N, C-alpha and C positions, 0 to 999 in steps of 0.2 A: 453212653460211652462205655466201651468194653474195658473192663478192669484187667490190668496186667496180672497173669497168674502168679501165684506165690510159689517160689522155688522151695521145694521140700529140703530142709536141712538134714544132715546125717544124724544130728543129735535130737531131732524131733522124736517123740515117743508115739503115742496112739493118735494124737490129733495134730493137725497142721496149725501152726501158730503164725498169725500175721504180725510180722515185726514192723514197728514204726520205722518208716524210711529214714527219718533223721537219725534215729538210734543206729540203724544198720549202716548208714554212711559214716557216722562218727566212729563206730566200732572198727570199720575197715580202714578209715583214715588213708594214709599213704602206704599202708602195709602191702597192699596188692602190687604196688609199683615195684617194690623190692623183691617180693616173692616171684614176680614174673621173671626176673633175672635168674633166680635160683631154681627154676623148674627142673633143669637137667640134673641138678644135685639131688633134688627130692626124688626124681625118677630113679636115679642110681640107688639111693637108699632103699626105695621100695622094692627094687629088683633083688637086692641082696637079702632083704628081709623075707621076701617070698621064698627065696632059696633056703633060708633058715626054717621057715614053716614046712617046707617039703622035707628037709632033713629030719625034722622031728615028727613027721607023719600027720601034720595038720592038714596038708593038701597033698594031692597026688602029683606024680611027675607030669601027667597030662594037664592038670590044672596049672602047674607051674609054667608049662609051655604056653598055655593060653594067656596067663598073666604077663609073661615076658613079651609075648606078641603084642598085647594091648599096650604095654609100656613103650614098645618100639613105635607103635602108631602115634602115641602121644609125642614122642621125640620128633617124629617126622612132621606132624602137624605144627609143633613148636618151631622147627627149622623153617617151615613155610609161612610162619607168622599167623597161623590159624588156631593156635591154642592160647587164647588171650583171657586173662583173668578179668572178671567183672565184680562189682561190689557184692552182688548176691552170692558169688562163689565163696566168699569169706577169705579163703587163702588157697595157695597152690595145692596143699595137702588134700583139702576137701574136693577140689576140682578134679584132681587125678583119681581119687577114689570114686567119685561120681561117674567119671568116664568109664572106669573098669566095671562098675556095677551095671551101668546101662549096656555096656558091650557084652559082658560075660554073665550077668545075672548072679546066681548064687556063688559062683567062683569069685567074682569080684568082691562079694561081701566078706570073703574070708581073709583078705589081705591085711585087714586091720586087727586081726586076732592078737590080743595081748599087747597091742601097740597103741600109743597115744599120740595125738598131734603134738603133745608136749615134748616127747623125745624125738619126734620127726623134725620139729623146729631145731632142736639141738644138733642133730646129726647133719641136717642140711646145711646149717651155718658152719659147722666144722669143716665139711667138705668144701664149701665155698671159700672159707678162710685159707685152707691149704692151697687152693688154686691161686688165691690173691697173693699169698706169701711168695709163691714161685714167681709171679709176675712182678711183684715189688722188688724182689732180689735181682731179677734180670735187669730191671730198669736202673737200679742203684749201681750195679756192677758195670753196666754200659756207660753210665755217667763217669764212674771211676776210671774206666778205660780212656774215655775222652779227655778227662782231666790229666791223666798220666801221659797221654800222647802229647798234650800241649806242654806239660811240665818238662818232658824230655827235650822238646824243641827249644825251650827257653830256660834250660837248666841253670845256666850261668848268667842270664841277663839280670843285671843288678836292679835292686828295688829297695826303697827305704823300709825299714821295719819300725813299727810304732808301739809305744807304751804310753798310757794316759793320754792318748790322742796326739802325742808329740813324737817327733822323730827320735829314735832310740839307737838302733844299731843297723848295720847293713844286712840285707838278705837278698834273695833272688826271686824272680818270678817262678822259677821251678820249685823253690822251697815253699812258697805261698800256695801254689796249686797242689803240690804233693800233700800238704797238710789236709786238704779237703778229700784227697784220695783216701788217706788213712782214716779220716772221720767217717766216710761212707763205708769203709770196710768194717769198722766197729759197729756202725748202725746195722749193717747186714748181718753181722754175727748176733746182735741182739735179736733181730727178727728170726734168725735161724734157731736160736735157743728157745725162744717163745713158741715157735711153731713145733719144734721137735718135742719139747717137754710138756707143753700145755695143749696146744691145738690138736696135735696128732694123737688123740685118744678118743675112743668110741663111746658115746653115751647111749646109743640105740640099744633097746632092750630094757631100759630103766622104766618104761611105761610112763605113767602120769607122774612118776617120781617116787613110786613106792613098790616097784617091781610087779611081778605077776606070778600066779600059781603054776608056773611051768618050769621045767628044768632045762631051759634053753642054753645052748653053748654059746655064750656071748663072746668068748675069745675066738671061736671059729668065725663068728659074724664079723668081728673086728678085722680078721685077716682078709675076709672076702671084700670088705669095704676099703681095704688098703690102709688101715690105721696101725700105728706102731704098737698100741696096746689098748686095753679096755679100761674105760673109766669105771671104777668099781662101785662105789657107794651110790645107790639109786637116788637118795635125797641130794647128795652133793652134785650129781649130774645136773639137777635143776638149779641148785644154788650157784653153780659155776657159770650160769648164763649171765653174760654181761661182764663177769670178772675176766674171763678169757678173751672176750672181744675187746675189753678195755686194755689188756696187755698188748694185743695186736696194734691198737691205736697208739699205745705208748711207743712202740717201735716206729710208727709213722711220725709221731712227734719228734723223735730223735733225728729221723731223716730230714724233717722239715727244719729243725734247728740248725742242722748242717747247711742246708740250702739257704736259710735265712741269713746266716753269717756271710756266706759267699755272695749272696745278693747284696747285702749291706756293703761289703767291700767293693763290689763292682760299681755300685752307685756312688760311693765315696771317691774311688779312684778314676771315675770317668767324668767327674765334674770338671768344669772349665778351669777351676783353680789348680787341679792336678793334671788331668788329661793324660794319665799314664797309658791309657788304652784307647784305640780307635774302635768305634762301634760300626759294624756293617749296617747299611741302610735297611737291610732285610729284617732286622730285629728291632728297629727303632720306630718311634712315632713322632709326629710333629705337633704343633700347636694350631688351634683354630684362628689365632689372632697374631701370634709372633712368628714371623717367617724364619727366624734364625734357629728356632728350637729343634733339638734332636734328643728325644727322651728315651730312656731305657725303662719304659713302663712295665715291661714284662718282669723285670727284677723287682720293681716296687710291688707288683701283685704277688710274687713269690713271698716277699717279706710280709705282706698283709695276710696271705692265706695260711701262713704259719700260725697266726693267732687263731684262725678259724679251726685248724686241725687240733690245736690245744683245747679250744672250746668244745670241739666234738668229743674229745676224750673226757673232759670234765662233765659234759651233759650226760654221757653214757654212764659214768660212775655215779652221778647223782641219781640216776634212774633206779639203780639197784640198792641204794641205801634205804635203811629203815623198813625193810620188808621181812616178814617172817619166812621161815623155810618153806620151799615149795614153789609151784608155778604161779605166775601172776600175768594177767592179760596185758598189763601195761609194759611188760617186757618187750612187746613188739616195737615200742618207741625207741629202742636202742638201734634199730636198723637204720633210721634216718641219719644220725650222726656217724654211725659206722660207715655207711656207704659214702657219705660226703667226705669224711676224713680219708678214706681210701682213694676216692676219686681225685681229690686235691693233691695228695701225695704223689700218686702216679703221674698226673699231668705235670706237676712241678719238676719231678725228676726228668721227664721227657724234655720239657722246654729248656731246662738248664743245660742239657746236652747241646741243644741248638745254640744257646747263647755262647757257650765256651768255644764252639767252632766258628763263631762270628765276631770275636774280639781279637785285636792284634796289639801287642805291646808297642809303644812308641819308644824305641830304644834310646834315641838321643835325649828325649825328655826325661827318661828314667835315669840316664847317666847324669844329666844336669841336676836332678833332684838329690843326687848322692852328695850332699854338702859335707864339708870336712868334719863337722862335729859328730857325724854318724860313726866315725872311725876312732873316736876318743878312747873307747874301751880297748880297741885293738892296739892303739899306741901305748896304752898303759901295759897291756900284756907283753908287748915287745920289750919293755923295760924289765918286766918280771922275768922273762926268759934270760935276761942278762944278769939276774941275781938281785934286782931291786925288790924290796918288800912291796906287796901289792898296794897297801894303803899309801905308802910313800909315792909310788908311781901314780896312783889315783890323784893325789893332791897336786903333784907336779903337772900332770896333763891338764887337770881341771883348771889350774891357774894360768894355763897358756893355750887355751882353746883357739885363740886367734892365730896361733903360729902353726897349726896343723895344716899341712899341705898334702894333698892326695891326687895323684894322676889316675887316668883310666887304667893304666897298666898296674898301678898300685892296687886299685880296687879289685881288679880281676885276680891278682895274686892273693890278696887277703881273703877274698871270698872262698878261694880254693884251699886256704890253709885250715879251714874248719873241717878236718878230716875225721873227727869223731862221728860215731853213728848218728845219722839224722842231721848232721851239720850241712852247711851249704856246699861243702866239698865232698860230701859223702851221703847223698840223699837216699841211697838204697832203692833206686827206682826199679832195678831188676827184681829185687826182693818183693816189691809191691806188685809187680807184674805176675810173679808166681802166686802171690796170695790171692789176687783176683782170679787167676786160673783155677786155683784149688777151690775157692768158694763157688765158682761157676760150675764145677763138676759136682759139688756136693749140694 
């Protein structure tokens, strides 16, 4: 039986070492799955690093051109599905360098000058996270637009408001939906701040975490890579691995918490006991045994996947605890929770947009749910406006709840009376529209 040839590793010295296949497989784990996705990011980082080497005279212009052509070939192969990582490749960084060495010989061997896979991992991930942040923001703002459009449509449709799970005060469908618009805008601002202040800094040039004996212009490299600034301290570049990814997942957690509350509300208000909204058949599921069932499973899954995203953040943070300063191989394990957390957040934002477009308020049911006691506080405030001390009005109305009578016309009038900022009569929907537009531009 012919033995499979041993692939020479870039870190082999004078002799070729045969690595135990179980160890090699265990070391690779699922890491190559995630690296496969980030190959374009690593190619871009390598391209800009090659330009840095040329700027400082390590390689010639001709060699730079050869390296860039080689990197272009890799991108073409990648686009055609022909640049696939295997366990023996270890990671995308090694596979790319191997390709350049086989293609260009000595020139290919120069691209790793003063560079470590340690800082390649960092810059690749930062570039990837910048792309993911843009995608997350777009999806969050799209959902905000969809919620806002529905809020406008049902701005004054009445709806009971609850405290302690009990009917409390009157509100509107528009107010309820606009609350989630504002929540998503806050979530997007959190992501924007994390991206601009933490993610958008360049770690490349820090080497293995202790720099190199070259006077490389790292600020120039940062500009070439499109980073806002250079991450300065070479040790902190490595120590920030996982910390910054964890902050990105924190922004995902905040988005998922918003979706979780909206999903919980939808499940509550679409029960047969409430039936405030009709669910379009296109977003519902049935039962294998009960013919009458119409389930909003998709909202239940959003609710459940929130817990998964929270767990992803916690797993990532637990990975970076109790380690001394510097690079550690088990840092690769943060990719799995990071990718899963990003995946669930993006898909949840997308599917919530579909849900919102496929639910319809049952106006008559909502009006019927506006029972008189919901307007008790409003009745007390009517007396206050006539000069009665609030606590006296409170006691008077509270002692005569059975005498409160409210018509639909009264409901509409009282809902429009809350003209203070953010009240049911002054939701500031146009202002929210402008905020969405501003965040979309930025």
